[in-house]
C-alpha positions, 0 to 999 in steps of 0.5 A: 752912789752911796758912801755904803756902797762905795765902801763895800766896793772897795772892801770888794777890790781889796779882796781881789787883790788879796787873792791876786797877791795868793795866787802863787799858792802857799810855798810862794806866799811864805817865801814873799815878805812883800806879799805878806805885807801886801796881804796885811794891808790890804786886810787891814783896810778891808776892816777898817772900810767894813767900820765904815758901813753904816748900821742901816746898810748892815741890818738889811744884809743880816747874812753878812758877818760884819763883826767878822769883816770888821775884825779880820786881822784879829789873831794875825799878831803873834805874842811879839806883835808880828804878823804871823804868815801861818795866821794870814794864810788860814784867813786866805783860805778860809774867811777871804772866800766866805766873805768875797761871796757875802759881799758879791750878793749885798752889791748885786742885792735888790734892796 
């Protein structure tokens, strides 16, 4: 298995974990620092892993917002360098589902 495919599989798995940690909904997420930290950690790992995908692989799949994936955590920290749960939740609602879909397309593509 290529390192690119392995990295993409890792990203996909971490996105699944993020969704699992948020199954209780917004109120449960906001009340649990443990879940916030787990989600933030996985988002950071997705960013780091996305940066390891080769340029060649990225060029094969221009429909993926690679820049967005690699910078998923941008804007999550507040002015005091603390993770803002509201900002994290916004990423969970808007960006995570999009990347799950995009990565699924990449992983099932016959390129």
